[in-house]
N, C-alpha and C positions, 0 to 999 in steps of 0.2 A: 474364423475370418469374419470381419464385420462387413455385411453386405448393405448396410444402411447408407443412404446418400448423405453427403454433407449439406449444410445450409446453402453454400455457394452453388453446388451442383443443382439442388432443387430450384434455387432462384433463377438460374440462367435457363434451365429447362422450362420452367413455368413461363418465363418471359417469351421464349420462342413459341411455346404452345399458344399463348394469348395472341401473339401477332399472327400466326398462321390461321387460327380460328377466325380471326377478324378480317384479314386481308388476303387469304389464300384459299378461297372457296373453290369447289370443284369446277364450277362454270368459269371462274377466272383462270384456272389452270388450263382448261380446255382451250380457252382463247389464246393463252400464251403459247400453246403448242403450234399454233398456226402462224405465229409471228416469225419474221426472219431471224431474230435472236434466239428464239426458242425457250427463253426464260425471262424472268423479271429483273431488270436492272435496279428497280426500286427495292425489290426484296433483297438483292445482293448488298445494296447500300445499308439496308436495315440490319442485315446479319452483321455487318461490320460495326454498326452502332451498338448492337447488343453484345459485342465481344465474341461472337460465334467464330469468326474467322481468325481471331487471335488466340483462341482458347488453348490449342495444343502446343503452342510455342513457348520457349522460355522467356522470362521477363527481360533478359538481356537483349533479346531480338524484337522487343516490342510486344511480346505475347503475354498471356495470363498465367503461364506455368502449369497448364492442365496436363492430364495424362490420357492414356487410351480409354479409360472408363468414361472420362468426360466426353471424348469423341464418340463413344458408343451411345451416350445419352442424346447427343445432338443428332447423330445419324438415325436413331430410332424415332425421334420426334419428326425429323424431316421425312422419313419414310411414311409415317402415318398420314401425312398430307400430300404425299407423292410430289414433293418439291422438285422442281426441274433444275435449279441452280447447280453449277458445277462444284459443289462442296467436296465431293470425293476426289475429282481430278486435280483441283487447285490446292486445297488445304491438306487433304490426307496423303495423296500420292506425291505431288510435286513439292509441297511445302515441307513434308517430312524429309524428303531427299536433300533439299537445299539446307535444311537445318542440320542434317546429319553429316554431310560431307562437303558442303559448300564452303568457299573461302569467306573470311570475315566481310569482305566487300560485297560478295554475293548475298550473304545473309542480311547485311544492312540494307541493301537496295531492294532485293526481290522479296524478302519476307516482310519488309515494311510495306511494300505495295500490296501484298496479299492481305495482311492484317487490316490495312486501311480500306480494303475493297476497291482499290484502283488498278489492280493487276490480276489477271487470270493466267494461269499456267497449266499446260497439259503435258503429261508424260507420254512421249512417243517411243514405245518400246516393242510392242507386238509386231510381227512381220508375217507375210504370206507363207503358209506352210508350217509355221511354228506350232500351231495349235496352242497347247498350254505350256510348251517348253520355254522357260524363261531364259535359258542359256542360248537360244537360237537367235543370233544376231549376225545378219549378213550385210547390213548397211556398213559403209566404210568411212573412216576419217583418216585422211592422209595429211602429213605435214605440208604446209604451204607457206614457206618463209617462216615468220614468227608465229603464224596462226595455223589454221586447219582448213581442209576442204572436205565437206561431207556430201556423200551421195547414198541414196538408198530409198526403200519403200516401207512405210509403216502403216499398219492397218488398225481399224477400230480404236482410234485414238480418242478416248473419252474427253469431251470438252474442247476438242480441237477447233471447232468452228468459231468459238468466241474467245479463244486464247490469244493473249498478247505475246506470250513467250512459249516456246516449246523446249522441253527437256528431252533431247534426242540421244538415245544410246547408239553407239557405233563401234565397229571393230577397228582397233588400232594395231592388233597383231593376232596371229593364229587363224584358225578356220571357223566356219559358221557355228559349230556347236561347242567350241572350247569354253570352259568356264573362266579362264583367264583371257585377257586381251580385249575386254569390253571397257570403253570409256563413255563418259556422259558429258554432254555439251548443252549450253544455253543458246538457243537460236531464236532470233526474232521471227515471229510468225509471218511477217510481211517482207522478209529478206529476199533478195534476188535469188532465184533458184528454188524457192519453197512454193509448193502448190498444195493447197488444202482442199480436198473434195469433200464437202460437207454433206451430211445426210441425217435424217431422223431414224432412230432405232425403233424397234417394235413397241417399246414402252414410251415413245414420244420424247425420249431424251435426245441429245445431239452428240454425234461422233463424226469422225472424218478419216479419210485416208490422207496421209502426208507423204508427198514425194519430194525428195531432195536431189538436186542435180548441181554438183559442183558449188555447194553453198559455202561461202567464205565466212569464217568466224575468226576472231582474234584469239590470242593466247589466253586472255582472261575469260573466255567462254568455257574453258574446261572446268568441270565440276568434279572435285575430288582428284585422286591420283590417276595417272595414265594406266590403262590396262586393269584397273582394280575396282571398277564401279559396280560389277554385277552383284556382289553381296549386299550392297546398300540398296540396289534396285529391287532385289528379291525381298529385302526387309520392308521396303515401302509397299510392295505388292501385298505382303502379309498384312500390313496395316490396313491396306485397302480392303482385303478380304474380311478382316475383323469388323470394319465399318459397314461393309455390305451385309454381314450377318446381323448386325444391329438394325440396319435399315429394314431388312426382311422381317425382323420381329415387329417393328413398328407397322409395317404393311399388314402383317398377319393379324395383329391386334385390332387394327382398324377394320379389316375385312370381317373378322369375327363380330365386331360390334354392328356393322352394317347388315350382316346376315341375321343376327339375332333380332334386330329391329324388324327386318322383313318377315321373319317367322311369327312375330307378334301381331303384325298388321295384315298380312296376306291371309285371306279366308278361303276355305274350301269345305264343302259340305256343311256350311253354316257355322264353322268355328275356325279360329286361327290355326294355320298349319303347324304352328309350334306346339300344339297339343298332341300331335302324332308322335308316338314313342320312337319310331324309327328315326325321325328327324332330330328328336332330342338326343338320341344316342350319337348321331352324326355330329351334332353341334358340340357335344361333350368331348368327342375325339378331337375336334378341331381346337377346342380350348386347351386340352391337355398338350397337344402337339405344340401349340404356341408357347406355353409355359416351359416346356422342355427346351424349346428353341431359345428362349430367353436365357436359360441357364447356360446353354452352350455358347451363346453370344458373349455372355459375361466371362466365361472361361477364356475365350479367344482374346478378349480385351485385356484380361489380367496377364495372359501369357505372351502376348505379342511383343512385349519389350524384354522378354527373357534373354539373358546373356547366353543361354544354352540354345544354340541354333536348332539342334535336333528337337529339343523339347518345344520350342516355339512352333516349328513347322508341323510337328505331330498334333499339337492342340489346335492350331489354326485349321489344318485339314480335317480334323475330327469335327470341328464346329461347322465348317462349310458343307461337309458331307451330310451331317445330321440335319442341318437347317434346310438344305436343298430337298431332302426327303419330307421334312415337315411342311415346307412351303407347298409341295405338291398335294399333300393331304388337305391342307387348309384351302388352297386355291381351287382345286377341283371340287371339293365339297361345297364351297360357297357358290360356285358357278352352277352346279347341279341343283342346289336347293333354291336358287333364283329362277330355275327353269330357263326357257329360251332367252329371256331378257338379260340373263347373266352375261351374255357375250356381246351385247349391243354397246356401241360407243357412247350412248347417252347415259349409261349407268356406270357409276364409279367402280362397281365390282369388276368389270372387264379390264379396267385400267390397273387395278390392284393385281389382278391375275397376270397381266402382261409384265408388270414390273417384277413380280416374283419369278416369272419365267426367265427374264433377262438376268436378274441377279444370280440365279442358279447357274447360268452359262458363263458369267463373267469371271475371269481368272480361274476357270476350272469348274466343271459341273460336279454333281454329287458323286457320280461314278469315278471320275478322275481323282477326287480327293479321298474317296474310300480306298482306292488303290494306293495312293500315297500313304495313307494312314496305315494300311496293312504292311506296306514295305518298311515303314518306320518301326513297326513292332518287330518285324523279322530282323531288322538291323540291330535293334536293341537287344 
């Protein structure tokens, strides 16, 4: 298998790196975390100009015809700069769902807005008590004339505070844990009956709780077939996991670079602490863990579009479990080698560590996916 990047992949990644290095410095990011929006509208517009937001979608939908490896490269680059913009929620999760099961009209309008940077969308799927069970859907959608009436409670909806539209999963038949009976709807984030309780997560990203009370939507709000949305939702979440794995690799690589620079400049007993063999060994372990994680992230990106669902889930879970363990090795090692200042808000190391911690917990932590991987081996 050829693991070399194409000229197009290298060019778009380099363009994004140059922009982030020039206009997304750490102090600028810290300032953005304190704004009401929580990210940069200017950066989002620039991503659209660079083609970042259009990259994963087919040319027929106004995209650039990219694949999961392209998404991996973008996510890794954004991770290295701790970018705050809702690329994961809008492009990877919501955009892929609309592209996969949306109607032609939905693809024309919603994907056009996403690729042009004028529309942000959030996937509202997780619910209280569900933990990591993707089939737990207690929110309901009942027929209301020609349309539908939605009620329910969604939690930890990534990107919800800035979203213009919500993709809401709701049960149209069956009970809370049935795999059948789940449908998906496009809901205006400011529609009557929709309440979004916004908050900042531990890594300074933005999420929210979404409460729906008798929210009326038209028949054209249904995304995909009635009762059959769960497989597509789970596929979108797998794509999100693959992107998170790549983002974690970007964070770990940047964290290693910052730690290595610190070891070269911080002096103790009249010499740089990087000369101490114990710290050299620890740094080598962190570098090895990052390279192994990069291989697993690539595996997830290659397999996430596999037609074999069992193979896709097995490889995505393997990557998420391994990268969660690697992130702990790198994150804890970096904080410890920076000493007490490694946990201060003024140092970027603490922000890298927080992001790795949240990535590990998102869509299933290392222990959860290790269990899923073991179950898949037994099933095979």
